[in-house]
N, C-alpha and C positions, 0 to 999 in steps of 0.2 A: 763450758764455754770453749768451743773448739774453732780454730780458724778453718778456712776452706782447705780440706786435706788435699795434698798433691805430693808427687814424688819430690818436689823441691824442698818440702819440709822434712822429708824422711831422714836426711843426714843429721838433722838437729832436733829430732822428735822429743828427746828427753829435755833438752833446753827449752823447747817451745812449751812443753807442759809446765816447766818451772816459770816461764813468763806468764802463762795463764794464771797460775796461783798467785804470782806477784801482783798482777793486775787487780785481781779480786781483793787482795789484802790492801793495796794502796788506794782503792776506790772508797774504802771505808770513811765515813764522815758522820759527824754528830747531826748533820742536817740531812734528813732522808731524801729530799729532792735531788741533792747533789749525787747521791749514790744511784738513784733511780735513772736520772738522765745519763749519767756516766755509763752505767751498764747498758742502757738502751743503744747508745751510739757505738760503743765498743763491740757489742754483740750483733751489730747490724750486717755482718757477713763479709767484711773486707778481707783481703788476702794477707794483711799484715806484712807487707813487703819490706817496710823500713826496719822493723825489729828483726825480720829474717836476715837482712843484710848485716846487721850487727853480729848476729850469731855466726853466720857463715864466714864473715871476715875474720873474726877472732879465732874461730876454730881452724880456719885454713892455715893459720900461722901457729897452730898447736898451743893456743892459749889454754892453760891448765886450771884456771880459777873459776869463780862463779859470778864475778862482778859484771860480766857481759850480760847476764840475765837482768840485772838492775838497769844497765844501760839500754838494753833492748826495750824494756818496759817504759822507761821514761821517754824514749823517742816515740813510742806508740802514743803516749799521753800527749806529747807535743803535737803530733799529727792530728789526733782526735780533737784537740782544742782548736786547731785551725779549721777543721771541718765544721765544728759548731759555729764558729765565727763567720766562715765563708757562707754558710747557708743563710745566715741572717743578712749579710751584705747583699747576697744574690737574690734574696727573697725566694729561696728554693722551697719546694713543697715535697720533693721526692728525692731520695738518695738510696741507691741499690735496691730499688723496688719497694722501699718502705717510706712512710711519712717521715720527714725530717723532724728533728727535735723541736725546732722553732715552730713547725706546723702543729706539733702535738701539744707543746707546753707554752709556746709564745717566745718572742724574741728576748725579753729580759732574762728569763731563766737560762736560756741557751747561752747567752753571752757570759753570764756569771758563772755557770758551770764550766764553760770553756776557760775562764780565768782560773778557776780552781784547779783544773787539770794541768794548766800551764804552770801554776805555782807549785803543784805537787811534783812536776817534772824537775823543777830546780831543787827542791828538797832532795830528790833522789840523786840528782847530779852530785850533790855534796857527798852522798853516801858512796858514790863510785870512787871518790877520793883522788882524782887525777886532775891537776891544773890544766894539763894539755887538753884533756877531754872537755873541761869546762870552757876553755878558750874557744875550741872548735864549735861547741854547741851554742854558746852565748853569741858568738859571731854569726852563726847560721840563723839564729832567731831574728836578728836585725835584717839580714839579707832577705829572709822570707817575708817579713813585714813590708819591706820596701817593694818586693815583687808584687805583693797583693795590692799595695797602693798604686803601683805603676799600672797594673792591669785595670784597676778602677778608673784611673785617669785616661786610659786608652779607650774605654767603652764609648762607642759612637764615633770614633775617629777613624775614617777610612784612609788617612795619610800615613799610617804606621807602616814601616818597611820591615823587611825580613830580619835585619839586624836588631831592631827594637823588639820584635817579637821574641827572638831567642833570648834577649836580655831579660825579658819578662818571665819566660818560662824557666830560665835558669834560677831566678829568684823564687818564684811561687811554687815550683815543683821539684826541680832537680837538686836544689840546695839541701833539702832534708835527706834525699837519697845519698848525696855526697857526704853529708855529715855522719850518716849512719855507718857507711862502710869505712870512712876515714877514722871515726872515733873507735870503731872496732879494731882497726889496725893499730892505732896508738895504744889501746889497752893491751894488745898482745905484744907490744914492744917490737913492732915491725922495723926492718931496716929502712933507711930513708927512701930507697928505691921502691920497696914494697908498699910503704905508706903512701907515696905519691901515686902508685899504680892503683891502689884500692880507693883512694880519693877520686881519681879520674874515672875509675870503673863506675862508682856510684853516680857521678855527674852525668856521664854518657847514658847510663841506664835510665836515669830520671828523665833526661831529654827524650829518649826513645819512647818511654811510656806516655809522656805528655803529647808528643807528636801523634801517636796512635790514638790517644783520647780525642784529639782535635780532628783527626781523620774520621773516626767513628761517629762523630757528631753529624757527619754528612752522609754516612752510608751504613750506620750500625743498625742493629735490631733493638728497638725500643724496649721490648719485653726482657731481652737478655741483659741489656745495659742497665735497666732500672731507672732510666731517664728517657726523655723524649728526644728523638732525632730533631735537630734544629734548635736545641736549647741555647747553644752559643750564639746563633744568629738572632734568636729572640731577644737576647741580652745585649746585642750590638757589639759582640766581641770580635775584633779583627784578627782571627787566627790564620795560620799559614795557608790553608786551602783558599781562603778569600784573598789573602795578600798575593798569592801566586796567580789567582784568576784575574785580579786587577792588573797585574804586571804583564799578562799575556793575552788578555781578551781584547776583542774589538771595542770600539768606542761605546757601542750600545750596551755590551755586556758589562763593561767597566761602570757605566752609569747606573745600571741596575744594582750591581753589588755595592757601590758607594751609597746609593740611596737606602739599601737594605740595612747597611751598618749604621748609618745616621739615624734611621727611624727605629731600629729594633723591631721586635714583633715578627710575625710569620707571614705577613701579607705577600712577601716575595719569595717564600720558601721554594716553591716548585721551580720558579725561574732560576733561583740561585743554585739549586741542586743540579739543574741541567748545565749551568754555566761552569761550575767547578768540575763537572764530568768532561764537558767539551774542551775545556782549556788544559786538561791534563793535570789539574791541581791536586786531585786525589792521588794519582800515581806519583806525582812529585813529592807530596807529603810522605807517602810510604817510603820512597827512596831515601829521603832524609832520615826517617826513623831507622831504616836498615843501616844507613851510614853510622848513626850513633850507636846502634847495637854492635856493629863491627868494631868500632873504636873501644867499646866496653870490653869486648872479647879479647882484643889485643892486649889489654892491660893484665889479663890473667896469666899471660906467659911468664910473668915475673914471680908467680906463686908456685910453691911445690905442688906436684900432682897429688890430688886427694879427692875424695867424694864431695868435699865442701867446695873445692874449685869447680868440680863438675856441675854441682847444683847452681853455682853462680853463672856458669856458661849457659845452662838450661834456662835460667832466668832471663838472660839477654835474648835468647831465642823467643821465649814466651812474650817478651815485650812487644815484638813485632808480629807475632803470629796470632795473638788473641783476638777475640771478637767481642769482648766485654771490657 
């Protein structure tokens, strides 16, 4: 079970192999379906960025132990549990080019296996043995849940502004990135300045990734992305490209976008694609993503030079340069 190989993983290749082994061991269950669905979703081709952040953050501060492997694994379990739950909430049928677990096995098994992975992550959190790490991660789980509920309540609402949008993606996406790099720093006994820097690095990196995700929904390659262009529009999600288009379009354009958000579906997709292009919404969203990546890069100046810091810098560049 290998994650997508890339130079980003090379600096912590041995640690990543240990994470793989720990994932397999911790997926073990006396209920076969738990292990089947757990393996299916974890092996579905993700980059495993959040566990990578744990490993890089800890190693960048010369952490000598092995508890970072347990920490990285439990954060991957937390992330995977949210994917299982999100796909049920969103009624998704495709993730990374494969059928979602809920499409293959149904909603109830997906939710319950998500619960198992979430519970297992808290068991492993105890094994890490750090109250500070437990404080960070338990707090993060609440923020993530609030972010997901906030996104749900915003569906079909064209009156969401940019500030509310950033509040939502900070919770639903950036928070787990932040918790990953922050907890890795705490485990490595970072100085207060380094701890804050790695916390903010994860936050800004997560925001950059989500901004590009939302951008690609209107200009990405469906085959490469493993989902359909326009999926966010079909669900009535008011993401930044649409928010910017409504703030800068003419009356007719604003009316079309507002109606598309309210109705959901893809009846207005071609019109909306033209509007987000003509209003500069895609360029604006990319600029905001680049701004967040630059903020993430700035935090790394407080870390000692190392191949781990170099990998974190490369990860910030990848966030805005990727096409999937």
